[in-house]
N, C-alpha and C positions, 0 to 999 in steps of 0.2 A: 542726147541726154544720157549721162553715165549712170549705170545702175548703182543703187545704194549699197553700202557695206553689208547690210542684213540680207539683201537679195543675193549678193554674191556668196555670202556664207551659206545661205540656204541652198543655193545651187550646188556648192561644193559638198555640203553634207548629204544632199540627195545623191550626188554622184558616188560618194564614198559608200553610202548605204547600198546602193545598187551593185557596186563592185563586190562588197562584202556578201551580199545575198547570193550573187552568182558563184563566188568562191565557196560559200557554204553548201550551195546546191551541188557543186562539183564534188566536194569532199563527201557529202552525204551519198552521192551516187557511187563513189569508189568504195565506201564502207559497206553499202548495200550489196554491191557486187561481191565483195570479200565474204560477207555473211552468206550470200547465196552459194558461193563456191564451197565454203566450209560446210554448209548444210548438205550440199550435194555429195561431198566427200564422206560425211558422216553416214548419210543414207546408204551410200554405196558399200561402205565397210560393214554397216549393220546388216545389209542384205547378204553379203558374202558370209559373214559370221553365222547368220541364221541358216543359210544353205549348208554350211559345214556341219552344223549341229544336226540338221535333218539327215544328211548323208551318213553321219556316224551312227545315228539312231537306227536308220534303215539297215546298215551293215550288221549291227548287233541283232536286229530282228531276223535278218536273213540267216545269220549264223545259227541262232537257236532253232529256227525252222529246219535248216540244213541238218543239224544234229538229230532232230526228231525224225526227219524223213530217212536218214541213214539207218537209224535204229529200227525203224519200221520195216524198211526194205530188207535189211539183213535178218530180221526176225521172221519173215514170211514163211520160210520152210518149217520152222518150229510151230508157228501159229497154225499152218495147214495140217501138220502132222499130229499135234497134241491138242489143239482146240482150246476152249476156255477152261477145261479141266486142269490145265497146266498151273493155274493160279492157286488152286486148293489141293493139288496133289501132294501127298505127304512123303512120297518116296522119291529119292534121287539116286538112280542107279544107271550110270552111263553104260556099264557092261551089258545090262539087259535092255538098254535103250528106253528106260523109264525115267521121266523127268517131272518133278513136282516142285514148285517154287514156294510152297507154303512154309516149310521150316525156315527158309532163309528170310522170308518176309517177316515172320515172327521174330527171328533173331535180330533183324535190322531195327524194327520198331522197339523191341524190348531194350536193347542196348542204348539206343539213341534217347528214348524218353527217360530211362533210368539215369543216364548221365546228365540229362537236362535237369531233372528233379534234384540231383545231388549238387549241381553247379549253381543253381539259382540263388540259394542263400549266400554263397560266397561272392557271387557276382554283384548282387545288390549291396552286400556289406562293403565291398571294396569301393563301389560307385558312390555310396553315401559318405564313406569316410573321406575319399579323395575330393569329392565334390562339395561337401558341406563342412565337415569337421576339420580337415587338414589339407586344404588345397595347395598350400605352399610349405616349404621346409625340407630339411634333409631326409626325414623319414618318408615324406611324400614322394620325393624324387627317387628314393631307393625302391619304393613300392611300384612306381610307374615303370621304372627300368625292369623290374622283375616281371611285371605283366607283359611288357614288350618282348622279353626274352622267352617267356612261356609260349607266346604266339609264334615266335620265330624259330623255335627248335623244331627240326624235322620229326615227323611222327614216328619214323623208324627208331629214333633215339628213345622216345617214350616207350616203345615196345620192348626194346632191349632192357631198359631200366626196370620196367615192370616184370619182365620175365625172370630176372635174377634177384630182384629185391621184393617186389610186391607179391608175386605168386607164392613163394614159400610162406609168407605171412597169411595169405588167404587160405592156403592149404591147412595150416594150423587152426585157423578159425573154423573152417568147414568141419574138421575132425571134432572140434568141441561141440558143435551144434548138431552133430549126428548126420552129416551129409557126406557123401563120398568125396574124399579129399583130392579132387582133381587139381585144384589150384587155378587152372585155366577155365574159361567159360564166359558166359554173358556178364557175370558179376565183375570179374577182373577187367573185362573190356570196358564196362560202364565206368568203373573208377578212373581208369586212365583217360577215357573220353571226357569225363567231367573236368579233369585238370586241363585238358587241351582246349576246351571250349569256354573256360572262364574268361579269358581276356576279351572275347568279342562282346559279350553283354556288359562286362565291367567298363571297358573303354567307352562304349557308346553311352552308357548310363552316366559316367562321370561327366562327359561333355554336356549332356542334357541337364543334369542337376546344376551345373555351373551357369547355365543359360536362364535359369529361373529368375524373373525380374525381382530386383531387390525390394521395390515398394510392396510387393505381395508379402514377402517375409517380414519386412519391417512393420507392416500393418498388423500382422499376427503377433509379433513380439509386443507391439504397443498395446494390444488387447490383453496381454498377460500370458500368452502361450509360451510353453517351454520349447526348447529346441526339438525335442522328440515330437511334440505336438505339431510344430511347424513342418517337420519332415513328413509326418503322417498325414496331415490335413491340407498342406499347401504344396510341398515339393513333389511328393509321389503322385497325387492326382494331376498336377500340372504336366508331369512328364510320363504319364502312364502309357500313352501310345508309343512313344519312343522307346521306353523300357521294354515293352512287349516286342517291338521290332528287333531289339537286341537279342531277345530270347529266340525269335525266329531265325536270326542269323546264326546263333549258336546251334540250334537244332539242325539247320541245313549243313553246318560243318560236321556235326555228329553223324548224320545220315550217310554222308559220302566218304567218311574216313575209311581207309583201306589197310595200310600197312600195320599200324599199331594193333588194330582189331585182328588182322590175320595172324599175328604172332601170339595173341592172347586168348582167342575165343575157342581154340581147340580143334577147329576145322573138322567137325563131325556133321555129316548130313542127316543123321538120325535125329528125330524130334523126340524129346523125353515125354514120358507119360504123365508126370505131375509137374506142377510149377517149380518145385524144388529142383527137379531133374533138368528142367529147361533153363532155370536161372543160374544154378551153380554148376551144372554139367557142361561138357563140351558142346559147341554148336557152330553155327555159321551165319554170316550175313550175306546179303546179295553181293556186296563189294568184295568180300573175302573169297567167296566161291569163284567169282570171275578172275580174281588175281591168282588163285591157286590152280585153276583148271583150264584157263584159256589156252595155254600152250600145249595142253594135253588133248585138246579136242581133235579127234582124228577122223570125224566124219561130219557131214553137213548138218544133220539134225542136232548133234551134240553142240557144235559151234553156234548154231542158230539159237539153241535153248539158252546158252550163256548170254548171248546178245539180247535175247528177250528179257533176261533178268535185268540187264542194264536199262531196257525200256520200261520195265515195271518200276525200277528205282527212280527213273526220270519222272514217271507219272505220280509216284508216291510223294516225291519232293514238291512237285507242282501243286498237288492237291493240298498238302499241308500248308504251303505258302499261301494259297488262295484262301483257305480257312482262316489263317492268321491275319491276312489283309482285311478280311471281312470283320474280324473281331476288332482290329485296330480302327477301322472306319466307324464301327458302332460306338466305341468308346470316345472317339474323337468328336463325333457328332453330339454326344451328350455334353 
């Protein structure tokens, strides 16, 4: 008896469905294998990238530790000979083999913090103007280029410029206020340092202010706030940790500056008796002393004392940065 047409069709349909299911299963298996191969490749490159980052971080850590150990080892003769009194000794006389770092520590901190205080208003003003008032346009581009040039100019150029242009002006100013008109000193160095460190805080501040979410500012404007009120109550609180980080970056640059300060500070190892003498008179920083006298160090303790100055400068920079990080963390948590 012949099968009916419906039965025949049913068998054919069943056969087709079976073949289609088999083909689909094969296709699914191939796609699954491709996805597995892709996932394996992604995981492999992710692992390699992570290891590269770990190695680079470890190299940086080893480099810093190596610098610290080198400074400590080379400073051992001075540490053994002079002891802890080296830090607050007020006399630096290599001829008599007497070494005290206190005048240079005062000179370093005085010039760096004075420069920072002078530079902060300019840095914040530039950051607010470029980030909020005029982010685009011809004037904005000119100002950005100028800031980049200020950061790129070698410090020795600033020193020469200040020596021939700024120092005579300062000498006239000192004569008018009744101070010995040296011209060179901590005050002159601070002014030049202030100009040199402006770009660091200004550039970082500009980038941060531009990253403030628009809804926050628009909400303040919707409530009737003026632009000044938005900047004071929204923009600055939102970016305060980053702005402070820019200040730390500027301070680190000021602490380590050598050539411009060496040309302008007067290179005197004697510490003045009054604040006016210290601030307006010739002085020295730790970096300038090392630059001036390193090639003249003719015996072990003298050379080691200079290297110990570098060690003290290293620790001063680390301590200031740790304090700054602590302040940033405190404000960020708030």
